[in-house]
MIDOFI-56472 format. One line per 10 residues: number of its first residue (from 0); their letters; for each residue x, y, z of C-alpha. Coordinates in pm, 1 decimal. Example, Ala and Ser with C-alpha at 12.3 -4.5 7.8 and 13.67 -1.06 7.14 Angstrom:
<recs>
0> as> 1230.0,-450.0,780.0  1367.0,-106.0,714.0
</recs>
This chain:
<recs>
0> msfsdinvly> 1022.7,-474.5,-2252.1  1095.9,-259.2,-1947.6  1202.7,103.9,-1926.1  1558.5,-13.5,-1865.3  1561.4,-165.5,-2218.0  1486.9,175.2,-2372.2  1753.4,434.8,-2450.8  1511.4,726.0,-2490.1  1149.0,739.9,-2382.5  953.8,959.5,-2624.5
10> vdqgtfsdmp> 615.2,1080.5,-2500.7  377.9,1363.5,-2577.9  246.3,1584.0,-2301.4  -78.7,1390.6,-2271.3  102.9,1062.3,-2215.2  351.9,1222.2,-1976.8  77.3,1382.6,-1768.5  -95.0,1044.0,-1723.4  217.2,845.0,-1631.0  202.0,755.3,-1257.9
20> ivdtsvrlhi> 569.7,653.4,-1252.8  847.8,788.9,-1473.8  1176.3,598.6,-1468.3  1428.6,882.2,-1450.5  1714.5,642.4,-1528.7  1598.4,666.3,-1892.3  1641.3,977.6,-2110.2  1302.6,1145.7,-2138.0  1185.6,1343.8,-2441.7  850.5,1525.5,-2415.6
30> taindfaavk> 686.3,1674.9,-2724.5  369.3,1866.8,-2810.7  373.1,2068.0,-2486.6  77.8,2304.9,-2461.7  55.7,2336.7,-2083.7  413.8,2421.9,-1995.9  342.8,2508.8,-1632.8  198.7,2161.5,-1563.7  489.3,1985.3,-1734.8  747.0,2201.5,-1555.8
40> skliklygdv> 585.9,2134.9,-1218.9  587.0,1758.6,-1272.6  946.4,1758.1,-1399.9  1069.3,1949.1,-1093.6  881.7,1700.9,-874.0  1056.9,1415.5,-1056.2  1407.4,1556.6,-1105.7  1451.5,1868.0,-896.9  1591.6,2179.3,-1065.4  1811.8,2005.3,-1323.5
50> avtadgktak> 1941.6,2126.8,-1658.3  1724.7,2026.1,-1954.7  1720.4,2081.7,-2328.3  1418.9,2298.8,-2410.2  1345.7,2380.9,-2773.7  1708.5,2303.4,-2856.1  1863.7,2516.1,-2579.7  2003.2,2409.8,-2241.0  1865.7,2571.0,-1925.6  1771.9,2495.8,-1566.8
60> laeletatei> 1409.6,2397.1,-1519.8  1339.1,2678.4,-1272.5  1463.1,2936.1,-1524.1  1233.0,2825.9,-1805.0  917.7,3022.1,-1873.5  793.3,2831.5,-2176.2  883.1,2548.6,-2413.8  708.9,2321.2,-2662.0  962.0,2037.8,-2637.5  1186.2,1925.7,-2350.6
70> avdsqadfak> 1451.0,1655.6,-2317.0  1593.7,1542.5,-1983.4  1910.3,1331.9,-1964.6  1897.4,995.6,-1794.0  1999.3,971.7,-1430.0  2135.6,621.0,-1437.5  2348.1,639.6,-1124.5  2225.0,644.7,-766.1  2303.8,1009.4,-688.9  1986.9,1203.6,-763.9
80> nrynaadalr> 1801.1,1508.1,-642.7  1474.0,1313.5,-638.4  1384.9,943.0,-630.6  1062.4,752.8,-703.5  918.6,400.2,-696.4  1127.7,285.6,-992.8  1441.3,394.8,-805.6  1330.9,204.5,-494.6  1324.6,-115.0,-700.6  1663.4,-37.0,-859.0
90> vtarltqddg> 1828.5,40.5,-524.2  1694.2,-277.3,-365.3  1807.0,-487.8,-661.9  2153.9,-332.2,-631.3  2171.6,-419.4,-261.8  2101.7,-786.1,-331.6  2343.5,-834.8,-621.7  2639.7,-1068.9,-571.2  2858.1,-775.4,-462.0  2576.8,-611.2,-267.0
100> cpwdkaqthe> 2497.8,-578.9,103.5  2579.1,-900.0,297.8  2282.7,-848.2,531.6  2026.4,-781.1,258.7  2146.4,-1077.3,52.4  2117.7,-1311.3,351.1  1751.6,-1239.3,428.6  1468.3,-1484.3,365.3  1089.6,-1451.5,373.5  1095.9,-1585.5,728.5
110> sirinmieea> 1389.8,-1385.1,862.6  1225.1,-1048.2,793.5  869.1,-1162.1,859.4  854.0,-970.8,1188.6  969.9,-652.5,1012.9  647.1,-649.1,811.0  443.2,-647.5,1132.7  662.2,-392.8,1311.3  664.7,-148.1,1019.1  286.8,-171.6,983.8
120> yeavdaidkk> 242.0,-89.2,1352.9  481.8,205.4,1325.9  289.8,338.8,1025.0  -38.6,310.6,1215.4  119.1,489.8,1512.0  218.4,779.6,1283.3  -139.7,794.5,1153.0  -284.1,795.7,1504.7  -50.5,1078.4,1602.1  -130.9,1269.0,1280.8
130> dvlnmreefg> 245.1,1292.6,1230.9  255.7,1367.9,857.8  635.7,1380.3,831.5  669.5,1046.5,1007.6  395.9,900.3,786.4  616.7,962.6,483.4  899.5,763.7,639.1  685.6,484.5,778.8  484.2,433.4,459.8  818.3,401.0,282.0
140> dvflqsilqs> 926.4,135.2,530.0  604.4,-59.4,469.4  663.5,-31.5,93.4  1021.0,-148.8,144.9  899.5,-470.1,304.3  698.1,-554.7,-7.7  997.3,-472.9,-227.6  1239.2,-680.2,-18.0  1006.2,-979.5,-0.2  947.0,-957.8,-376.6
150> diarragefd> 1321.4,-937.7,-439.7  1379.9,-1245.2,-223.6  1113.7,-1424.8,-427.2  1269.6,-1308.3,-755.1  1608.7,-1448.4,-662.5  1446.2,-1773.9,-553.0  1255.9,-1802.5,-881.3  915.4,-1777.2,-708.4  778.1,-1447.2,-843.6  885.3,-1083.7,-877.7
160> fddvcdelck> 748.3,-735.9,-809.7  578.9,-725.0,-1151.0  380.5,-1034.1,-1049.6  283.0,-864.4,-722.8  158.1,-557.5,-909.4  -24.4,-776.3,-1161.7  -202.4,-962.1,-881.1  -292.2,-636.4,-707.1  -435.5,-469.3,-1019.0  -638.7,-776.0,-1111.6
170> kligrhtfif> -784.0,-776.8,-759.6  -865.9,-404.3,-765.8  -1029.4,-424.9,-1108.2  -1211.5,-751.4,-1038.9  -1359.1,-639.4,-707.3  -1455.8,-285.5,-809.5  -1740.6,-410.9,-1023.7  -1913.8,-74.1,-984.9  -1617.3,98.8,-1153.4  -1495.1,-158.5,-1405.0
180> gndnasdpde> -1819.6,-356.8,-1441.0  -2193.5,-306.3,-1457.3  -2276.5,-268.5,-1087.0  -2363.4,61.6,-920.2  -2262.9,193.8,-578.2  -2388.8,527.8,-450.3  -2228.1,523.3,-104.3  -1939.4,356.6,84.4  -2160.6,81.2,230.1  -2285.2,-24.2,-112.9
190> alglwekakg> -1930.7,-14.9,-247.9  -1803.9,-234.2,36.5  -2093.7,-476.4,-8.4  -2015.9,-520.4,-377.5  -1645.4,-562.3,-298.4  -1728.6,-837.1,-47.7  -1964.5,-1003.3,-295.9  -1697.2,-1007.2,-567.5  -1440.4,-1133.8,-316.8  -1674.4,-1413.0,-206.6
200> ieknydtpkt> -1717.2,-1529.3,-565.9  -1343.4,-1506.4,-629.7  -1249.7,-1696.2,-311.7  -1540.5,-1944.1,-328.9  -1680.0,-1839.2,8.6  -1991.2,-2059.2,20.5  -2038.7,-2054.4,399.5  -1940.3,-1821.8,687.6  -1710.9,-2096.9,816.9  -1528.0,-2111.6,484.1
210> qlsklpenfp> -1476.7,-1735.0,495.6  -1363.3,-1733.4,858.8  -1116.0,-2014.6,795.4  -928.5,-1776.4,562.7  -851.5,-1526.4,838.8  -479.8,-1519.5,929.5  -418.1,-1736.7,1234.4  -150.5,-1497.2,1359.5  -386.6,-1200.6,1389.9  -370.4,-1038.9,1734.8
220> allysqkthk> -644.8,-1206.0,1940.8  -859.7,-894.3,1977.8  -845.6,-823.0,1604.4  -917.1,-1189.5,1529.0  -1226.7,-1178.9,1750.7  -1342.0,-850.9,1597.5  -1299.9,-970.3,1239.4  -1489.3,-1289.4,1322.8  -1787.4,-1104.2,1468.1  -1796.1,-858.0,1178.5
230> klkkagvafd> -1811.4,-1139.6,925.2  -2070.3,-1332.3,1127.6  -2283.1,-1019.3,1147.3  -2262.5,-964.9,770.7  -2353.9,-1328.5,714.1  -2661.7,-1291.0,936.7  -2539.6,-1539.1,1197.4  -2710.6,-1461.9,1529.5  -2496.8,-1404.7,1838.5  -2645.6,-1271.6,2162.6
240> ahaaldtale> -2347.0,-1078.9,2293.7  -2524.5,-958.0,2608.2  -2623.0,-1311.9,2707.8  -2276.9,-1440.8,2622.1  -2120.4,-1171.6,2841.1  -2347.1,-1250.2,3136.6  -2267.5,-1621.6,3110.0  -1893.9,-1557.9,3073.8  -1881.1,-1335.1,3381.5  -2087.9,-1580.0,3583.7
250> dkdyaaaida> -1850.8,-1863.0,3488.2  -1546.5,-1636.3,3534.1  -1451.2,-1718.6,3174.8  -1280.4,-1389.7,3105.0  -1158.4,-1483.5,2758.6  -1520.6,-1542.9,2658.4  -1610.1,-1212.0,2825.3  -1352.5,-1028.5,2612.1  -1493.7,-1196.2,2301.4  -1848.7,-1092.9,2394.7
260> ltallveqgk> -1739.8,-735.4,2467.2  -1568.8,-722.7,2129.3  -1895.3,-831.8,1969.0  -2078.5,-551.5,2151.2  -1828.3,-296.5,2021.2  -1877.2,-432.7,1668.8  -2253.9,-384.6,1711.4  -2183.8,-20.5,1801.9  -1965.9,22.6,1493.6  -1651.7,69.9,1702.3
270> daevelnklv> -1302.7,-74.0,1662.1  -1210.8,-284.3,1965.8  -836.9,-229.8,1917.8  -878.4,148.0,1895.6  -1118.5,171.1,2189.7  -903.1,-40.1,2420.8  -591.0,150.4,2320.4  -760.1,481.5,2399.9  -874.3,351.8,2737.4  -529.2,226.0,2836.2
280> kakiekl> -357.0,547.5,2720.8  -606.5,757.3,2919.6  -539.0,546.5,3227.4  -162.0,596.2,3190.7  -201.3,973.6,3147.7  -389.8,992.2,3478.7  -103.6,834.7,3675.2
</recs>
């Protein structure tokens, strides 16, 4: 049963406070309120300053000073003061109905494949620029790609967004053995090591080659090289980057030289993509 199958969602304050997503298209009734300020703050975040029924009387949220019970009418249409993740799914589903948007309905996994890459790069650019306002937009665009791809899959009978969330949560729980299991991690390195160990068991990584074969073939070359050297290093596979660089330069094998330089950056704990980007940007600024 989903929220959309419910006419009224009854919750006490404790349940309401712990709910990460509240579907505002369903009438909400909150009881046993003992921390009114916290409930009011969350409701305004969810709905904006709407009229509610508090202790049997109707009033705007901002005007209320206290209440032990609050009911908020459903916002079933698409005109709202505030939207959340549940609305994003509803809006997307509306766009791909039979009488929905011709463009959205026509898309396939392959036709919007490039959008996933482009939106990810734009989100990273916002992070690099510390552009908080743009981050909000770009993270939404990245989220949209997952929603659209899941909706395409739903209509094709492959899977739906619930399946995506199920897969994600199982992964997070299964690999955080130091949170949901009996392992212990006292620092980020230990946590990452246990994550990788759990992932190796899950994916049946019995050799470094098996693990490397799972890397996406369409990774940008520099990232592909970097990921490879990181995994080889973790697996204890020896690679003399200095010697490889000398040989590559002597043979004028510049692709091999780039690979060796990437390995040297990995040894220094640096990100090859980030370092090269910084270098190129600095060069352009000097022109």
